[in-house]
N, C-alpha and C positions, 0 to 999 in steps of 0.2 A: 599491478601485480596482485594475484590472488593470494590471500593469507588466511590461515585458520587460527582461531582463538579458543582457548579453553573456557574463557568466560565471555561468551558472545554478548554484546550489548543489545542485540535485537530483541525487542519485546513483542513485536507483531510484524508479520508480512501479509500483504493483501494483494491478491491478483483479481482484477475485475474485468468482466466482459459485458459490454452493452451491445444489444442487437437491434436490427431494424424493427420498428413497431407498425409495419404495414399490415401484418396479420393480426387478427383479434387474439388476445391472450386466452389460452386454454386453462380454465380454472381447475381442470383435473391434473395439470402438469406436475404440481408438487408431489402428489401422491404417486404418480407413475415414476417420477425420478427417485423418490424415496425407495421404492421397491428395488431399484437397481443399485443403490449405494448404501442400503441399510446395514450391510455387513461391516463396512468401515465407519459408517456414520449412523449408528442405531438410534440415536436420541433426536426426536423431532419436537420443535416448539414453534409457536407463532409470535410474531412481533409486529406492531403497528408503526408505520412511518408516515409523517406528515410532510407534504411537499408544498411549497409556495409557488403557485402558478401566476405569472404576470402576463397580461395580454392588453390589447388595445382595440376593443370592439367599439365601433362607431365613434372613433376619435377620442375615446375616453380610456384612461388607464384603469384597468381592472385587476384586482388582486383576489385570488381564490386559493383556499387551502384544500388540498385533496388528501384524503387518507388512503393509504394503500397497505396491503398486507405483505409481510415478508416471512417466508418459511425458513427456519434454521435447522440444519442437520449437523449434529455434534458427535464427535468421537467420544468413546467412553472415558478417555483420559482428559477430555475437554481441551486438548491441545490443538485440535483442528476443527474447523468450522466451515460449512458451506451455507451461503445465504442465497435464497432464490426469490426473485420478485418479477414483476412484469417486464419481460424483455431484458433481464440482466441476471448475472450470477457472479458471486464473489467466492473465492476460496481463501480462507484465512488460516494462518498458523501462528501460534503464540510461543512465548518463552516457556521452557528452554527450546531454542531453535536448533533443529537437528540437521541443518544443511540443505542446500539446493537439491542434492540427489534424493533426499527424502521428501522434500516439499513438491517438487515437480510432478511426481506420480499422483499426489493428492489433487493437483490441478487437473491432471489428465482424467482422473475419475469423475470429477464434477463436470468438466467440459464435455467428455464423451457422452455422459448420460443426458446432458442438455441437448446435444446435437441429435441423439437418437430419438428423443421424445419430441422436441420442439421443431427440429429441422429448420433452423434459421437460414436465410439466404444471404444476409449481409451483416457484417460486424461494424458497428458505429464507433466503437472505442475499445481499446485494451489498455489497462494500466497495471503497473507493477510497483508496489510501494513498500518501502522498508522503514520502520520506525525504531530508532535506537535510543535507549535510555542510558544516560551517562551520569552516574552519581559521583559526587566529590565529598570528601570528609569535611572540608571547610565551607563556610557560608559565602566567603569571598574568594574568588579564584581569578587569577590572571589568565583570561581565555587564550591569549596569544602564546602561552606556554604549552597549551594542549591542542590548539586548533590552528589550521591554516586558513580556515574560513570562520570568521567571527565578526561581530559588529565593531567597527573601528571609526572613531571620530577624529583621528589624527592627533596632532599636538594640541590637546585641549585639556581643560580642567574637568571635563565631563567624563570621568573615568571611574566614578564610584556609584555605579548603578546597581539597584537591587534586583531588577529583572530586565530581560532583554528579549528581542526577537529580530531576526534578520533573514532575508531570503533572496534568492535569485531564480531566474528561469533560463535554462540553457537549451538552445536548439541542437538537434542531433539527427543525423541521417542514419537510420538503422540499416543493418546488413541486407534486409529484404527490400530496401528502397523507400520505406516510409519516412516521412519527416516527423520526428518525434520531439517531445519536450521533456526535459528533466527539471523538475521543480525541487529546489533544495531549501529547507528551512532549518534554522537553528534557534531555539528559544528556551528560556528557563521554564521550569515546571514547579508549581507549588503543591506540596502534598502535606497531609496531616502528620504530625509527629516527625517531620523531617528536620534534620540537624544541619546537613551540608547542602550545598548547591546541587540541583539536579538540572541537567541540560537534556533536551531532546533534539536529536539530529534526524530529520524526516526527509527521506529521498523518495520522490514520486516521479516515476517515468511513465509517460503515456503517449498515445498517438495523438497527433494534431487533429483539430476539428476539420471535418470534410474529407479526411483521408480514408479511403476504403482499403481494407486489408484482405489479401488473398487467404481464404480459409485454410488452404493447404500449407501455408507458411506460418501458421500460428506458433508451432513449437520452435521454429527457427527464430521468430521474433522474441519469444520468451527467453531463450538462451542468450541471445544477443543483448536483450534489455537487462537481464540479470548481470551480465558482465559489465554493462554500463553503470548500473547501480553500485557494484563493487568498486569500480574505478573511481566514481565520484566520492564514495565513502572514504577510500584510502587517501584521496586527494585533500579531504577536509580535515584530516587529523594528523597529529605528530606522533613521534615514537614514544613520547611520554604517556600518551593514551594507550598505545599498543602494549606497553608494559603492564598497564592496569588490566588489560584484557587477557594477558598471559599468552603472548604469541607462541604458537607451536612452530618450532624450527624443524624443517624437513631436510 
């Protein structure tokens, strides 16, 4: 069931697209894309990313660190961000989260400009990820009072832990026929000057490796996957948490 909250726990949502790398990357692409999206994302900046490449040339394991540039396009309120790199684009939105109906058009802006400039032929991966921050007043919390999904060691004396992390991966067949995976993680977070416990509920839904996506069905995949993320989120929490988020009754 889809619910609306006055105090949404979502601190970031990320939609990622990775494309085939058969064509050589056009170094002029960031500038051309910026010209199309600068009205909504007027601020441009550069970021360096380091990737560890592992290979096996001549029967020897080789490690190589490659540096790649990422161009970021940021809205004036810094609540929305598009990141562009070689053969990938991400569209991020941050707290305060303004709902799927406001986020999806931002995804459309980034994706449409990418297709017009780059004209990719294949999509290697789509991912939709939601990160929820759940602060508590006390430093020790009975997780079972708030979560349906939490670390559980059964009838054991190991119940006084100061930090935790637990996760699962769930297979899912999307409405467009792709075999997807939903990765769910719940972990504690340490921040400076924090007094109570902070939990992060991270839900990452993405296409499985080797599955090709029909470009014409991207929007359908996004809507279906968003519904899946909401379904998983609601399945992970109890009414005691919904009260903290101030559920809007319709």
